[in-house]
TIKOLMI-667681 format. One record per residue: residue number from 1; residue in three letters; x, y, z of N, C-alpha, C in turn. Coordinates in Angstrom, 1 decimal, padded with zeros to 4 digits, always signed. Each point is the difference from the previous one (the first is absolute). Example, Ala and Ser with C-alpha at 12.3 -4.5 7.8 and 13.67 -1.06 7.14 Angstrom:
<atoms>
    k    r     n_u     n_v     n_w    ca_u    ca_v    ca_w     c_u     c_v     c_w
    1  ALA  +013.2  -005.7  +007.8  -000.9  +001.2  +000.0  +000.9  +001.2  +000.0
    2  SER  -000.4  +001.1  -000.7  +000.9  +001.1  +000.0  -000.8  +001.1  +000.8
</atoms>
This chain:
<atoms>
    k    r     n_u     n_v     n_w    ca_u    ca_v    ca_w     c_u     c_v     c_w
    1  MET  +116.8  +091.9  +143.8  +000.6  -000.2  -001.3  -001.4  -000.4  -000.9
    2  ALA  -000.9  -000.8  +000.8  -001.1  -000.6  -000.7  -000.9  +001.3  -000.7
    3  THR  +000.0  +001.2  +000.6  -000.8  +001.0  +000.1  +000.6  +000.7  -001.7
    4  THR  +001.2  -000.1  -000.2  +000.7  +000.7  -001.1  -000.6  -001.0  -001.3
    5  PHE  +000.0  -001.3  +000.3  -000.5  -000.7  -001.2  -001.3  +000.1  -000.4
    6  GLN  -000.9  +000.0  +001.0  -001.4  +000.3  -000.1  -000.4  +001.3  -000.5
    7  LYS  +000.9  +001.0  +000.1  -000.2  +001.4  -000.4  +000.3  +000.0  -001.6
    8  ARG  +000.9  -000.9  -000.2  +000.5  -000.2  -001.7  -000.9  -000.7  -000.4
    9  GLN  -000.6  -001.2  +000.1  -001.1  -000.7  -000.3  -001.2  +000.7  -000.1
   10  LYS  -000.5  +000.9  +000.8  -001.1  +000.8  -000.1  +000.3  +001.3  -001.2
   11  GLU  +001.3  +000.3  -000.2  +000.2  +001.1  -001.1  +000.0  -000.3  -001.1
   12  MET  +000.6  -001.6  +000.0  -000.1  -000.4  -001.6  -001.3  -000.6  -000.2
   13  LYS  -000.8  -000.1  +000.8  -001.5  -000.7  -000.2  -000.6  +001.5  -000.6
   14  ARG  +000.2  +001.1  +000.7  -000.7  +001.4  -000.4  +000.4  +000.2  -001.2
   15  LEU  +001.3  -000.2  -000.4  +000.5  +000.3  -001.4  -000.8  -000.6  -001.2
   16  GLU  +000.1  -001.3  +000.3  -000.6  -001.3  -001.0  -001.4  +000.4  -000.3
   17  LYS  -001.0  +000.6  +001.1  -001.3  +000.2  +000.3  -000.1  +001.4  -001.1
   18  GLN  +000.8  +001.0  +000.3  +000.1  +001.2  -000.9  +000.3  -000.3  -001.5
   19  ARG  +001.0  -001.0  -000.3  +000.2  +000.1  -001.3  -001.3  -000.8  -000.8
   20  GLU  -000.5  -000.8  +000.8  -000.8  -000.9  -000.7  -001.6  +000.8  -000.2
   21  LYS  +000.0  +001.1  +000.9  -001.1  +001.1  -000.3  +000.3  +000.8  -001.0
   22  ALA  +001.0  +000.4  +000.0  +000.7  +000.8  -001.3  -000.3  -000.6  -001.3
   23  GLU  +000.3  -001.3  -000.2  -000.2  -001.0  -001.0  -001.5  +000.0  -000.3
   24  ARG  -000.8  -000.4  +000.9  -001.4  +000.1  -000.4  -000.4  +001.2  -000.3
   25  ARG  +000.4  +001.2  +000.5  -000.6  +001.1  -000.5  +000.3  +000.3  -001.4
   26  ALA  +001.4  -000.4  -000.3  +000.4  +000.4  -001.6  -000.7  -000.9  -000.9
   27  GLN  -000.2  -001.5  +000.5  -000.9  -000.8  -000.9  -001.3  +000.4  -000.2
   28  LYS  -000.7  +000.6  +001.1  -001.0  +000.5  +000.0  -000.5  +001.2  -001.0
   29  LYS  +001.2  +000.7  +000.2  -000.1  +001.3  -001.1  +000.0  -000.3  -001.4
   30  LEU  +000.9  -001.0  -000.4  +000.1  -000.5  -001.2  -001.1  -000.5  -000.6
   31  SER  -000.9  -001.0  +001.0  -001.2  -000.7  -000.6  -001.1  +001.0  -000.3
   32  ASN  +000.1  +001.2  +001.0  -001.1  +001.0  -000.3  +000.3  +000.7  -001.3
   33  ARG  +001.3  +000.5  -000.2  +000.3  +000.4  -001.2  -000.2  -000.7  -001.1
   34  GLU  +000.2  -001.3  +000.0  -000.4  -001.0  -001.4  -001.6  +000.2  +000.0
   35  GLN  -000.7  +000.0  +000.9  -001.6  -000.2  -000.2  -000.5  +001.3  -000.5
   36  LYS  +000.7  +001.3  +000.1  -000.5  +001.3  -000.4  +000.2  +000.0  -001.4
   37  GLN  +001.0  -001.0  -000.6  +000.3  +000.1  -001.2  -000.8  -001.0  -000.9
   38  LEU  -001.0  +000.3  -000.7  -000.9  -001.1  -000.7  +000.7  -000.1  -001.4
   39  PRO  +000.1  -001.0  -000.6  +000.5  -000.1  -001.4  -001.2  +000.6  -000.7
   40  GLU  +000.5  +000.4  -001.3  -000.9  +000.4  -001.0  -000.9  -000.9  -000.6
   41  ASP  +000.3  -001.5  +000.1  -000.9  -000.9  -000.5  -000.7  -000.5  +000.9
   42  SER  -000.1  +000.6  +001.3  -000.7  -000.4  +001.0  -001.8  +000.2  -000.2
   43  PRO  -000.8  -001.0  +000.4  -001.4  +000.6  -000.1  -000.4  +001.0  +000.6
   44  ARG  -001.0  +000.8  -000.3  -000.4  +001.2  +000.4  -001.0  -000.3  +001.1
   45  PRO  -000.3  +001.3  +000.9  -001.0  -000.3  +000.9  -001.2  +000.0  -000.9
   46  ALA  -001.4  -000.8  +001.1  -001.2  +000.0  -000.6  -000.6  +001.4  -000.5
   47  ALA  +000.5  +001.0  +000.7  -000.6  +001.3  -000.2  +000.4  +000.6  -001.3
   48  ASP  +000.9  -000.3  -000.5  +000.8  +000.5  -001.4  -000.9  -000.6  -001.1
   49  GLU  -000.2  -001.4  +000.3  -000.5  -000.8  -000.9  -001.7  +000.5  -000.3
   50  ALA  -000.5  +000.5  +000.9  -001.3  +000.5  +000.1  -000.5  +001.3  -000.5
   51  GLY  +001.3  +000.6  -000.2  -000.2  +001.5  -000.5  -000.2  +000.9  +001.3
   52  ILE  +000.6  -000.3  +000.9  -000.1  +000.8  +001.1  +001.5  +000.8  +000.2
   53  ALA  -000.2  +001.4  +000.1  +001.2  +000.6  +000.1  +000.0  +001.0  +001.1
   54  ASN  +000.9  -000.2  +000.9  -000.1  +001.0  +001.1  -001.2  +000.1  +000.7
   55  GLY  -000.6  -001.0  +000.4  -001.1  -000.2  +000.8  -001.4  +000.5  -000.8
   56  ALA  +000.0  +000.2  -001.3  -001.3  +000.1  -000.6  -000.7  -001.1  -000.3
   57  GLU  -001.5  +000.3  +000.0  -000.7  -001.1  -000.4  +000.2  -000.8  -001.4
   58  PRO  -000.3  -001.1  -000.1  +000.1  -000.7  -001.2  -001.2  +000.7  -000.9
   59  PRO  +000.2  +000.0  -001.5  -000.9  +000.5  -000.9  -001.3  -001.2  +000.2
   60  GLU  -001.1  +000.7  -000.1  -001.1  -001.0  +000.0  -000.4  -000.7  -001.5
   61  SER  -000.1  -001.3  +000.1  -000.5  -000.3  -001.5  -001.5  +000.5  -000.4
   62  ALA  +000.1  -000.1  -001.1  -001.5  +000.5  -000.6  -001.0  -000.9  -000.2
   63  PRO  -001.2  +000.1  +000.6  -001.0  -000.9  +000.5  -000.3  -000.5  -001.4
   64  GLN  -000.2  -001.6  +000.2  -000.4  -000.7  -001.3  -001.7  -000.1  -000.1
   65  ASN  -000.3  +000.5  -001.0  -001.5  -000.4  -000.2  -000.6  -001.4  -000.3
</atoms>
């Protein structure tokens, strides 16, 4: 009769582990979704500030005499 109890304990542990894993996946999915949505008032990347668009080189400044 002890094996039945052990089997039940093993099954309960497996189900708990499965629930925890599903919870971690859901949490990770939410955090990834939040990271992708940048607020409009967030600072822009340095490339935008330098005038670089789509991998283009920044404009060269006029040489000073």
